[in-house]
FILOTOR-785249 format. One record per residue (C-alpha): residue in three letters; x, y, z. Coordinates in steps of 0.001 Angstrom, whole numbers. Example, Ala and Ser with C-alpha at 12.3 -4.5 7.8 and 13.67 -1.06 7.14 Angstrom:
// residues 2
+-------+---------+---------+---------+
: kolvo :      xx :      yy :      zz :
+-------+---------+---------+---------+
:   Ala :   12300 :   -4500 :    7800 :
:   Ser :   13670 :   -1060 :    7140 :
+-------+---------+---------+---------+
// end
This chain:
// residues 97
+-------+---------+---------+---------+
: kolvo :      xx :      yy :      zz :
+-------+---------+---------+---------+
:   Met :   23125 :   22691 :   28771 :
:   Gln :   20279 :   20198 :   28908 :
:   Asp :   21537 :   18623 :   25709 :
:   Gln :   24941 :   18106 :   27272 :
:   His :   23432 :   16419 :   30334 :
:   Phe :   21229 :   14257 :   28141 :
:   Met :   24173 :   13126 :   26015 :
:   Gln :   26283 :   12344 :   29092 :
:   Gln :   23478 :   10258 :   30575 :
:   Trp :   22918 :    8570 :   27207 :
:   Asn :   26583 :    7658 :   26846 :
:   Ala :   26795 :    6366 :   30425 :
:   Gly :   23632 :    4278 :   30116 :
:   His :   24142 :    3109 :   26557 :
:   Asp :   27285 :    1122 :   27282 :
:   Ser :   25725 :    -781 :   30163 :
:   Phe :   22508 :   -1323 :   28194 :
:   Ser :   24387 :   -2655 :   25161 :
:   Glu :   26508 :   -4918 :   27339 :
:   Gly :   23481 :   -6311 :   29148 :
:   Leu :   21584 :   -6836 :   25910 :
:   Gly :   24555 :   -8581 :   24307 :
:   Asn :   25014 :  -10850 :   27317 :
:   Gly :   21319 :  -11720 :   27401 :
:   Leu :   21205 :  -12591 :   23705 :
:   Thr :   24412 :  -14624 :   24000 :
:   Glu :   22978 :  -16643 :   26890 :
:   Lys :   19754 :  -17230 :   24990 :
:   Ala :   21668 :  -18473 :   21936 :
:   Lys :   23835 :  -20743 :   24072 :
:   Ala :   20758 :  -22217 :   25767 :
:   Arg :   19157 :  -22856 :   22375 :
:   Phe :   22187 :  -24698 :   21024 :
:   Arg :   22621 :  -26661 :   24255 :
:   Arg :   19297 :  -28381 :   23721 :
:   Gly :   20743 :  -30408 :   20902 :
:   Ser :   18047 :  -31601 :   18557 :
:   Pro :   15486 :  -29177 :   17167 :
:   Arg :   11904 :  -29321 :   18318 :
:   Gln :    9812 :  -32122 :   16932 :
:   Glu :    6850 :  -30828 :   14988 :
:   Arg :    3459 :  -32260 :   15719 :
:   Pro :    1848 :  -34153 :   12860 :
:   Glu :    -783 :  -32182 :   10997 :
:   Ser :   -4297 :  -33587 :   11037 :
:   Pro :   -6126 :  -33979 :    7715 :
:   Leu :   -8636 :  -31307 :    8701 :
:   Ala :   -5880 :  -28839 :    9624 :
:   Arg :   -4074 :  -29549 :    6344 :
:   Arg :   -7259 :  -29001 :    4351 :
:   Ala :   -7961 :  -25757 :    6234 :
:   Arg :   -4403 :  -24496 :    5646 :
:   Leu :   -4548 :  -25281 :    1919 :
:   Thr :   -8022 :  -23750 :    1594 :
:   Gly :   -6752 :  -20575 :    3236 :
:   Ile :   -3850 :  -20414 :     806 :
:   Gly :   -6266 :  -20907 :   -2095 :
:   Val :   -8609 :  -18174 :    -872 :
:   Ile :   -5762 :  -15706 :    -429 :
:   Gly :   -4424 :  -16588 :   -3888 :
:   Gly :   -7848 :  -16049 :   -5424 :
:   Ile :   -8268 :  -12691 :   -3741 :
:   Leu :   -4837 :  -11535 :   -4894 :
:   Thr :   -5460 :  -12759 :   -8440 :
:   Gly :   -8835 :  -11026 :   -8608 :
:   Ala :   -7420 :   -7789 :   -7257 :
:   Ser :   -4545 :   -7902 :   -9747 :
:   Leu :   -6872 :   -8516 :  -12664 :
:   Gly :   -9192 :   -5790 :  -11437 :
:   Met :   -6355 :   -3274 :  -11441 :
:   Val :   -4710 :   -4314 :  -14720 :
:   Ala :   -7736 :   -5151 :  -16909 :
:   Pro :   -8959 :   -1551 :  -17429 :
:   Leu :   -5486 :    -482 :  -18497 :
:   Val :   -5061 :   -3412 :  -20880 :
:   Leu :   -8528 :   -2972 :  -22369 :
:   Ala :   -8002 :     751 :  -22878 :
:   Ile :   -4582 :     308 :  -24493 :
:   Asp :   -5455 :   -2788 :  -26556 :
:   Cys :   -8085 :   -1057 :  -28714 :
:   Pro :   -6346 :     134 :  -31894 :
:   Gln :   -9673 :     769 :  -33643 :
:   Ala :  -10648 :    3367 :  -31052 :
:   Pro :   -9568 :    6950 :  -31638 :
:   Pro :   -6695 :    8073 :  -29378 :
:   Glu :   -8974 :   10485 :  -27511 :
:   Ala :  -11297 :    7639 :  -26435 :
:   Ala :   -8396 :    5465 :  -25305 :
:   Arg :   -6889 :    8386 :  -23396 :
:   Ser :  -10108 :    9034 :  -21490 :
:   Cys :  -10434 :    5329 :  -20611 :
:   Thr :   -6832 :    5191 :  -19440 :
:   Gln :   -7191 :    8345 :  -17356 :
:   Ala :  -10363 :    6993 :  -15772 :
:   Ala :   -8618 :    3699 :  -14978 :
:   Leu :   -5635 :    5465 :  -13401 :
:   Ala :   -7768 :    7854 :  -11339 :
+-------+---------+---------+---------+
// end
């Protein structure tokens, strides 16, 4: 019985909610296109540009180091044909653990 009441209230409220949300988003889109030209971006100062590029470099270095740290043990364990298979298997299992 409670489920039935819940579903009736949901159906009654959902239509008005969806209509209001659709109207609000439509008005917001219309207001955005009414402005005409897009916003003018502020020029970037040399210090801000250097900071942005340094941040990108630091993130790239961290990602590269992490990738090499995860892949190197697997490559080193697999790329040793002179090692007996048991030694390579233990290295690979330790790297995957």
